[in-house]
C-alpha beads as a LAMMPS data file, in Angstrom:
LAMMPS data file: protein, C-alpha beads

154 atoms
153 bonds

1 atom types
1 bond types

-500.0 500.0 xlo xhi
-500.0 500.0 ylo yhi
-500.0 500.0 zlo zhi

Masses

1 110.0

Atoms # bond

1 1 1 0.032 0.009 0.027
2 1 1 1.147 3.172 -0.873
3 1 1 1.057 6.280 2.012
4 1 1 -0.776 9.307 1.137
5 1 1 1.226 12.275 -0.210
6 1 1 2.356 14.618 2.598
7 1 1 3.426 18.310 1.960
8 1 1 5.294 20.331 4.228
9 1 1 8.058 22.765 4.631
10 1 1 11.546 21.637 3.967
11 1 1 14.226 21.167 6.702
12 1 1 18.272 21.363 6.404
13 1 1 18.038 17.761 6.369
14 1 1 15.772 17.340 3.214
15 1 1 18.718 19.470 1.311
16 1 1 20.211 16.885 -0.513
17 1 1 17.097 14.962 -1.780
18 1 1 15.819 18.195 -2.804
19 1 1 18.946 19.192 -4.979
20 1 1 18.715 15.675 -6.542
21 1 1 15.231 16.287 -7.814
22 1 1 16.229 19.532 -9.127
23 1 1 18.879 17.729 -11.283
24 1 1 16.471 15.127 -12.397
25 1 1 15.321 16.316 -15.640
26 1 1 17.301 17.509 -18.870
27 1 1 17.362 21.155 -17.777
28 1 1 18.478 20.770 -14.292
29 1 1 21.210 18.179 -15.132
30 1 1 23.079 20.952 -17.022
31 1 1 23.252 23.392 -14.318
32 1 1 22.897 21.614 -10.763
33 1 1 25.234 19.390 -8.729
34 1 1 23.643 16.977 -6.130
35 1 1 27.089 14.947 -5.304
36 1 1 27.875 15.237 -1.759
37 1 1 29.038 17.126 0.091
38 1 1 26.818 19.658 -1.413
39 1 1 27.779 22.741 -2.897
40 1 1 27.815 25.441 -0.072
41 1 1 25.753 27.773 -2.086
42 1 1 22.833 25.412 -1.725
43 1 1 23.076 25.558 2.043
44 1 1 23.230 29.483 1.724
45 1 1 20.420 29.672 -0.070
46 1 1 18.274 27.389 1.921
47 1 1 19.200 29.344 4.977
48 1 1 18.067 32.475 3.349
49 1 1 14.871 30.941 2.094
50 1 1 14.301 29.758 5.266
51 1 1 14.425 33.017 7.482
52 1 1 12.265 35.020 5.324
53 1 1 8.711 34.937 6.173
54 1 1 7.280 35.062 2.707
55 1 1 9.120 32.179 1.234
56 1 1 8.398 28.791 1.971
57 1 1 10.423 25.751 0.388
58 1 1 8.131 22.609 0.374
59 1 1 8.890 19.117 0.013
60 1 1 6.213 16.307 -0.722
61 1 1 7.110 13.204 0.883
62 1 1 5.397 9.555 0.313
63 1 1 6.244 6.491 1.973
64 1 1 9.102 8.311 4.035
65 1 1 10.727 9.546 1.028
66 1 1 10.724 12.898 -0.800
67 1 1 9.307 12.903 -4.047
68 1 1 8.579 16.360 -4.699
69 1 1 9.537 19.646 -4.248
70 1 1 8.636 23.276 -4.935
71 1 1 9.367 26.921 -3.831
72 1 1 6.401 29.371 -2.796
73 1 1 6.721 33.049 -2.604
74 1 1 4.140 35.375 -1.206
75 1 1 4.668 38.799 -3.169
76 1 1 2.873 41.894 -2.006
77 1 1 1.773 44.679 -4.977
78 1 1 -0.383 47.381 -5.527
79 1 1 -2.323 46.156 -8.179
80 1 1 -5.784 43.988 -7.491
81 1 1 -6.116 46.948 -4.633
82 1 1 -2.934 45.639 -2.973
83 1 1 -3.837 42.264 -3.004
84 1 1 -1.028 39.402 -2.557
85 1 1 0.122 36.651 -5.329
86 1 1 1.840 33.430 -4.911
87 1 1 4.679 32.441 -6.789
88 1 1 5.163 28.747 -7.409
89 1 1 8.874 28.015 -8.707
90 1 1 11.034 24.993 -8.914
91 1 1 8.348 22.361 -9.132
92 1 1 10.025 19.009 -9.398
93 1 1 8.553 15.236 -8.955
94 1 1 10.939 12.317 -9.054
95 1 1 11.247 11.286 -12.835
96 1 1 10.286 7.867 -11.921
97 1 1 6.938 8.901 -10.278
98 1 1 5.707 11.298 -13.276
99 1 1 2.211 11.190 -14.605
100 1 1 0.775 9.311 -11.543
101 1 1 -1.185 12.650 -10.439
102 1 1 1.275 13.629 -7.805
103 1 1 2.197 16.984 -9.445
104 1 1 -1.400 17.600 -9.530
105 1 1 -1.788 16.985 -5.762
106 1 1 1.230 19.328 -5.368
107 1 1 -0.225 22.057 -7.467
108 1 1 -3.492 21.703 -5.833
109 1 1 -2.096 22.175 -2.376
110 1 1 0.012 24.972 -3.401
111 1 1 -3.149 27.051 -4.532
112 1 1 -4.825 26.305 -1.310
113 1 1 -1.702 27.507 0.437
114 1 1 -1.784 30.916 -1.386
115 1 1 -5.337 31.206 -0.839
116 1 1 -5.129 30.703 2.872
117 1 1 -2.346 33.381 2.733
118 1 1 -4.886 35.671 1.030
119 1 1 -3.694 35.576 -2.676
120 1 1 -5.676 37.205 -5.182
121 1 1 -4.018 35.247 -7.698
122 1 1 -1.248 32.478 -8.512
123 1 1 1.573 32.585 -10.982
124 1 1 4.266 30.380 -12.027
125 1 1 6.777 30.572 -14.976
126 1 1 8.010 27.246 -17.070
127 1 1 10.894 27.384 -19.253
128 1 1 9.646 27.148 -23.066
129 1 1 11.100 23.971 -23.544
130 1 1 8.989 22.087 -21.096
131 1 1 6.190 21.209 -23.219
132 1 1 5.169 18.416 -20.998
133 1 1 4.766 20.877 -17.981
134 1 1 2.802 23.360 -20.141
135 1 1 0.095 21.138 -21.083
136 1 1 -0.154 19.774 -17.415
137 1 1 -0.698 23.443 -16.262
138 1 1 -3.451 24.128 -19.116
139 1 1 -5.021 20.745 -18.342
140 1 1 -5.326 22.262 -14.630
141 1 1 -6.851 25.208 -15.930
142 1 1 -3.922 27.770 -16.039
143 1 1 -3.993 30.414 -18.529
144 1 1 -0.989 31.206 -20.402
145 1 1 -1.371 34.500 -20.043
146 1 1 2.161 36.528 -20.179
147 1 1 5.252 35.950 -21.768
148 1 1 8.500 36.104 -19.614
149 1 1 11.706 37.569 -19.810
150 1 1 15.223 36.603 -17.887
151 1 1 18.682 38.191 -17.953
152 1 1 21.214 36.117 -16.623
153 1 1 23.751 37.997 -14.878
154 1 1 26.619 35.255 -14.487

Bonds

1 1 1 2
2 1 2 3
3 1 3 4
4 1 4 5
5 1 5 6
6 1 6 7
7 1 7 8
8 1 8 9
9 1 9 10
10 1 10 11
11 1 11 12
12 1 12 13
13 1 13 14
14 1 14 15
15 1 15 16
16 1 16 17
17 1 17 18
18 1 18 19
19 1 19 20
20 1 20 21
21 1 21 22
22 1 22 23
23 1 23 24
24 1 24 25
25 1 25 26
26 1 26 27
27 1 27 28
28 1 28 29
29 1 29 30
30 1 30 31
31 1 31 32
32 1 32 33
33 1 33 34
34 1 34 35
35 1 35 36
36 1 36 37
37 1 37 38
38 1 38 39
39 1 39 40
40 1 40 41
41 1 41 42
42 1 42 43
43 1 43 44
44 1 44 45
45 1 45 46
46 1 46 47
47 1 47 48
48 1 48 49
49 1 49 50
50 1 50 51
51 1 51 52
52 1 52 53
53 1 53 54
54 1 54 55
55 1 55 56
56 1 56 57
57 1 57 58
58 1 58 59
59 1 59 60
60 1 60 61
61 1 61 62
62 1 62 63
63 1 63 64
64 1 64 65
65 1 65 66
66 1 66 67
67 1 67 68
68 1 68 69
69 1 69 70
70 1 70 71
71 1 71 72
72 1 72 73
73 1 73 74
74 1 74 75
75 1 75 76
76 1 76 77
77 1 77 78
78 1 78 79
79 1 79 80
80 1 80 81
81 1 81 82
82 1 82 83
83 1 83 84
84 1 84 85
85 1 85 86
86 1 86 87
87 1 87 88
88 1 88 89
89 1 89 90
90 1 90 91
91 1 91 92
92 1 92 93
93 1 93 94
94 1 94 95
95 1 95 96
96 1 96 97
97 1 97 98
98 1 98 99
99 1 99 100
100 1 100 101
101 1 101 102
102 1 102 103
103 1 103 104
104 1 104 105
105 1 105 106
106 1 106 107
107 1 107 108
108 1 108 109
109 1 109 110
110 1 110 111
111 1 111 112
112 1 112 113
113 1 113 114
114 1 114 115
115 1 115 116
116 1 116 117
117 1 117 118
118 1 118 119
119 1 119 120
120 1 120 121
121 1 121 122
122 1 122 123
123 1 123 124
124 1 124 125
125 1 125 126
126 1 126 127
127 1 127 128
128 1 128 129
129 1 129 130
130 1 130 131
131 1 131 132
132 1 132 133
133 1 133 134
134 1 134 135
135 1 135 136
136 1 136 137
137 1 137 138
138 1 138 139
139 1 139 140
140 1 140 141
141 1 141 142
142 1 142 143
143 1 143 144
144 1 144 145
145 1 145 146
146 1 146 147
147 1 147 148
148 1 148 149
149 1 149 150
150 1 150 151
151 1 151 152
152 1 152 153
153 1 153 154
C-alpha cells in the first residue's frame, strides 16, 4: 500500500533530496550538482529562504521518501487593490513517479496554501522547452497569459 502524499516545509536535512530532484531532468542536469558534500551555495540559499517569512521551500513526502519539491513566494503588490500574489517556482517530481497525479496534488495544495495567505492570484513560469509541463498546467486550468523574460547575470 502506498502512503498518502504529505506536504510540508523543508528542513535542512531534506536539502540533498531537494537538490537531487532539481537535477533530475534535462535542464537541471546541466546546472545542478547533487554530489555530496553539496556545494555550499545550496546551504546558503536554503538558509536565506528559511529565514524569510514570505518564502517557503516545500517537499512532498510519500512512504517516508521525498518525491517532490517546490518553492512558494508570497508577493505584496499594489495591483488588484493591494492584494498579494503567490509565486510557485522550481516544481519537481521524481522522474520515476511522473504521470501518476502527484504533480496535480502538489499544485492543488500550493494553490490552497496561497489562498489561505490571502493571495488574489497564483502565478508561475515554465521554461519554453518544458512542453509536457505546459500541457500539465493547461489541463489544470492555468491560463498562459504572459510572456516572461530573464536576464542572466553570470
